[in-house]
C-alpha positions in Angstrom: -35.3 -67.7 -89.5 -32.3 -70.0 -89.1 -30.9 -70.7 -85.6 -27.2 -71.1 -86.0 -24.6 -72.1 -83.4 -21.0 -70.8 -83.3 -18.4 -72.7 -81.4 -14.7 -73.4 -81.0 -12.2 -74.2 -78.4 -10.5 -71.7 -76.1 -8.5 -69.2 -78.1 -9.9 -70.3 -81.5 -11.1 -66.8 -82.3 -14.9 -67.5 -82.3 -15.5 -64.1 -80.7 -13.8 -62.5 -83.7 -16.0 -64.4 -86.1 -19.1 -63.4 -84.0 -18.1 -59.7 -84.2 -17.7 -59.9 -88.0 -21.2 -61.4 -88.3 -22.5 -58.6 -86.1 -20.9 -56.1 -88.5 -23.0 -57.8 -91.2 -26.1 -57.1 -89.2 -26.5 -60.6 -87.7 -27.5 -60.6 -84.0 -25.3 -62.7 -81.7 -26.2 -64.3 -78.3 -23.0 -64.6 -76.3 -23.8 -67.5 -74.0 -20.8 -67.0 -71.7 -21.6 -63.3 -71.1 -25.3 -64.1 -70.6 -24.5 -67.0 -68.2 -22.5 -64.5 -66.0 -25.4 -62.0 -66.1 -28.0 -64.7 -65.2 -25.8 -65.9 -62.3 -26.2 -62.4 -60.9 -29.8 -61.7 -61.9 -31.7 -64.9 -61.8 -33.0 -65.5 -58.3 -33.5 -69.3 -58.8 -30.0 -69.7 -60.2 -28.4 -67.7 -57.4 -30.3 -69.8 -54.8 -29.1 -73.1 -56.4 -25.5 -71.8 -56.5 -25.5 -70.8 -52.8 -27.0 -74.1 -51.8 -24.3 -76.0 -53.6 -21.3 -73.8 -53.2 -22.0 -71.9 -50.0 -22.7 -68.3 -49.0 -19.2 -67.3 -50.1 -20.3 -67.8 -53.7 -21.7 -64.2 -53.6 -20.1 -61.0 -52.2 -22.5 -58.1 -51.7 -25.0 -59.9 -53.9 -22.5 -60.3 -56.8 -21.1 -63.6 -57.9 -17.6 -64.2 -56.4 -16.1 -65.5 -59.6 -12.6 -65.9 -58.1 -14.0 -68.2 -55.3 -16.2 -70.2 -57.8 -13.3 -70.6 -60.3 -10.9 -71.8 -57.5 -13.4 -74.6 -56.7 -14.5 -75.7 -60.2 -11.2 -75.6 -62.0 -9.6 -78.0 -59.5 -12.5 -80.4 -59.1 -14.2 -81.8 -62.3 -17.2 -82.9 -60.4 -17.8 -79.4 -59.0 -17.5 -78.0 -62.6 -20.0 -80.6 -63.8 -22.3 -79.6 -60.9 -22.0 -75.8 -61.7 -22.6 -76.5 -65.4 -25.7 -78.6 -64.6 -27.1 -75.6 -62.7 -26.2 -72.9 -65.2 -26.6 -74.5 -68.6 -30.3 -75.1 -68.5 -31.0 -71.5 -67.5 -28.7 -70.1 -70.2 -30.1 -72.5 -72.8 -33.7 -71.3 -72.0 -32.6 -67.6 -72.0 -30.9 -68.2 -75.4 -34.0 -69.8 -76.8 -36.2 -66.9 -75.6 -33.7 -64.5 -77.2 -33.8 -66.4 -80.5 -37.6 -66.2 -80.7 -37.3 -62.4 -80.5 -35.0 -62.0 -83.5 -36.3 -60.9 -86.9 -33.2 -61.4 -89.1 -32.7 -64.2 -91.7 -30.5 -66.0 -89.2 -29.2 -65.4 -85.7 -26.2 -66.8 -83.9 -25.9 -68.5 -80.5 -22.2 -68.3 -79.6 -21.0 -70.8 -77.0 -17.8 -72.8 -76.3 -19.9 -75.8 -75.0 -22.6 -76.0 -77.7 -22.3 -79.8 -78.0 -21.4 -80.5 -74.3 -24.5 -78.6 -73.1 -26.7 -80.2 -75.8 -27.6 -76.7 -77.2 -26.9 -78.1 -80.7 -30.1 -80.1 -80.6 -32.1 -76.9 -80.8 -30.2 -75.3 -83.7 -30.4 -75.7 -87.5 -26.7 -75.5 -88.1 -23.4 -75.1 -86.2 -20.4 -73.2 -87.3 -17.0 -74.3 -85.9 -13.9 -72.0 -85.7 -10.7 -74.1 -85.9 -7.2 -73.1 -84.9 -3.9 -75.0 -84.2 -3.5 -75.8 -80.5 -0.3 -73.9 -80.0 -1.8 -70.8 -81.5 -4.9 -71.2 -79.4 -2.7 -71.5 -76.2 -0.7 -68.4 -77.2 -3.9 -66.3 -77.8 -5.5 -67.4 -74.6 -2.4 -66.7 -72.5 -2.2 -63.2 -73.9 -5.9 -62.5 -73.5 -6.4 -64.0 -70.0 -2.9 -63.3 -68.6 -2.5 -66.9 -67.4 0.1 -69.7 -67.7 0.5 -72.3 -70.4 -0.5 -75.0 -67.9 -3.6 -73.2 -66.9 -4.8 -73.0 -70.5 -4.0 -76.7 -71.0 -6.0 -77.5 -67.9 -9.0 -75.5 -69.3 -8.7 -77.3 -72.6 -9.1 -80.7 -71.0 -12.5 -79.5 -69.8 -13.7 -79.0 -73.4 -14.5 -81.5 -76.1 -11.5 -82.4 -78.2 -11.0 -80.0 -81.1 -11.1 -82.7 -83.9 -14.3 -84.2 -82.5 -15.9 -80.8 -82.0 -15.1 -79.7 -85.6 -16.4 -83.0 -87.0 -19.8 -82.3 -85.4 -20.0 -78.9 -87.1 -21.9 -78.2 -90.3 -19.4 -75.5 -91.4 -15.8 -74.8 -90.3 -13.9 -71.5 -90.5 -10.1 -71.9 -90.3 -8.5 -69.2 -88.2 -4.8 -70.2 -88.4 -3.3 -66.8 -89.3 -2.5 -68.3 -92.8 -6.0 -68.1 -94.3 -8.0 -64.9 -94.3 -11.0 -65.1 -92.0 -13.1 -62.3 -93.5 -13.6 -63.9 -97.0 -14.6 -67.2 -95.2 -17.2 -65.4 -93.1 -18.6 -63.5 -96.1 -19.0 -66.7 -98.1 -20.7 -68.4 -95.1 -22.9 -65.5 -94.6 -24.2 -65.7 -98.2 -24.6 -69.5 -97.8 -26.7 -69.1 -94.7 -28.9 -66.4 -96.3 -29.6 -68.8 -99.2 -30.3 -71.7 -96.7 -32.7 -69.4 -94.8 -34.5 -68.6 -98.0 -34.8 -72.3 -98.9 -36.2 -73.1 -95.4 -38.8 -70.2 -95.8 -39.8 -71.4 -99.3 -39.8 -75.0 -98.4 
């Protein structure tokens, strides 16, 4: 089975691509969703977060996301610290999940695939690329936040051009080119590559 990463900057539409792959019967591990789950369920992770961010990090045993966000989005070092605590646990959880899959390929969807060194454990990485202004517009509508807040979040991610240059495949989601035919073509390509790997 091929282990395939799926990444893209904020507002690129990588979740849309992931959902299309799910429709085609491909399982998807959503790293962001699973990281939030682990921060609430993993005892070791909770302990590390409390030790580094204080008891206020949890309210009634549930992660106080507003409190954590207010700290990490205004202090790059605190964001780095949080990532250094959460990423290893999420990467391990993602690997365990991959081993349980039985399809020709499975997807690990994450914004920070390269930043968190998850790409080292994958066979291929798909990038979803969109123009910056379109990404900002989408993210503002989705998250109900300001233009400046989105720009600030973007500075925390790897530059779009660099990110895409590291990917094995790129899907263009610019509202000019149709996404579904690109996903179908890539799906067929990955099935062929998986067969090659199996036969090889």
